[in-house]
N, C-alpha and C positions, 0 to 999 in steps of 0.2 A: 438537539443537534447531534448528528451522527458523524463519526470519524471512521473512514474506511482505510485500513492499513493493508497494503498489498506488497508482498515480496515479488520482486521482478520475476518474469518468466525464466524458464530454463535458458541458460546462455552458453555459448561456445566457450571452451577453455582458451586461455591466452595463446596456446600453441596453434590454435586454428584461427583465432580472430583477436588481434591485439586490442580491439575496442570491446571485445566480449559481447557482441551483439546477440540477439535472441536466436535460438535454434528454430528450425521449422516446427518442432514439437512445442517449444515455448510459445511461439506465435499462435499455434493452433489451440493450445490450452487457454491462452488469454482471450482469443476470439470466442471460444465457447463460453468462458466466464462472462465476458461482456454481453454476449447474446442472452445468456440466462438471466443476468441481473437486469438488463434493459427490459426484457420481457416481463419481469416482475415489478417494473415501475421504479427501480432504483435510479435516482438522479442526484447529481451533485452540482454544486455551484462553482466548485473550485477543485482543480487537480494540480498537484505539485509533485516534483521529482527532484532527486539530488544532483542531476547533471550527467551521470554516467549513461552511456549509450543504452544499456539494457533497461535501466529505469525509465529513460525517456521513451523508448519504444513501448514499454509496458503502459506508461501513462497515455501515449497517443492511441493505442488500441482501445483502452478503456474509455477514453474521452469521446471517441466516435459514437459510442452507445449511451454513455451515462451523462455526458455533458456536451451535447451537440452545439457547435459554435464556440465552445470554450477552448482556448489554447492552453495546454499544460504549461505551467510555469516552473522555472528552476528555483528551488528554495535552498539556500545555504543551510548546512547543518544536518543533512540527511545521508551523509556518507556512512559506510558500514561501521566505522569505529568512532564516529562523532559522539560527544556527550548528548544524552537525550533530554536533559532537564530544560534547555532553552526551547526546544520544539514542544515539549509538554506544556510549558508555560504559555506559549503562543496558542496551542490548541485549546487551553482552558478559556481563552478570550474569544475564540472564533464563534460566530453566530450562525454560519451557514454550513450545510453539509459539505465535507471536504474529503478528498481521497488523496492519500500520500502513497506514492510508488517508490519503494526503496529496497534496502538490503538487510540481510542478517549480518551481525547480531543486532543492528540498530532497531529494527521493527519489533523484535521480541522484547528488548529492553524498554522501548517506549511504551508498548502495551502493558508490560508489567508495572512500570512506574505509574501510569495512569490508573490502573486497576487496583494495585496493591500498595502503592506508595514506596516501592523499592524497585531496583533494577535487576537484582539477582534472582535466580530460581524462576525462570520464565513460567508464566501461567498457562501458556499453550505453545505448541511448536509450529512455526511457519515452514512452508515448503515453497519452492519456486512456483509462482503462479497462484499461490494461496492468498486468501483475503480474510480479514477479520473486521467485523463491524462493531464498533464501540458506540454506545449511546450515553450522552451526558444528561443525567437527570438531577433532581434536587439533591440527592445524596452523593453525587459524584458520577464517575464513569462505571458502566456495566457492559458486559459482553452481550451483544444482541444476537450475534451468530458468527459462525466461521465456516468457510468452505474451502476444501482442497481440490486440486484438479482431478484427482481420481474419482471424485464423487459426481463429476459432470458426465 
């Protein structure tokens, strides 16, 4: 089972957009990411986001390429400062490849908890529009790969 963790794309500051929707650059980065992953055969059965506009927009852009016909769902507990243990427990039980579109510091803490059993001292740094692919094997979770927008 693979778990894809995506930090939402670059978003406008609150002074420009109260909803903090994605900037044109944020959209472009995510479209490139979706195209690259889709062309490499990445597919997911489920896409979830925390409900904030920028995370929803991120999930929708990725869903078009990675989960055609799948509507991104809102999942409670993915807000930036939510505790990560409940989502980590859910992820351990999932059987289908899943993509979560969310925020920092949540995504970094979730990845670190799954990989290292702790939330502090992140194991890698997320950037807007970045993605990490974790794989669950017999021994637990491992980093399969990570991609940042500047590498596209």
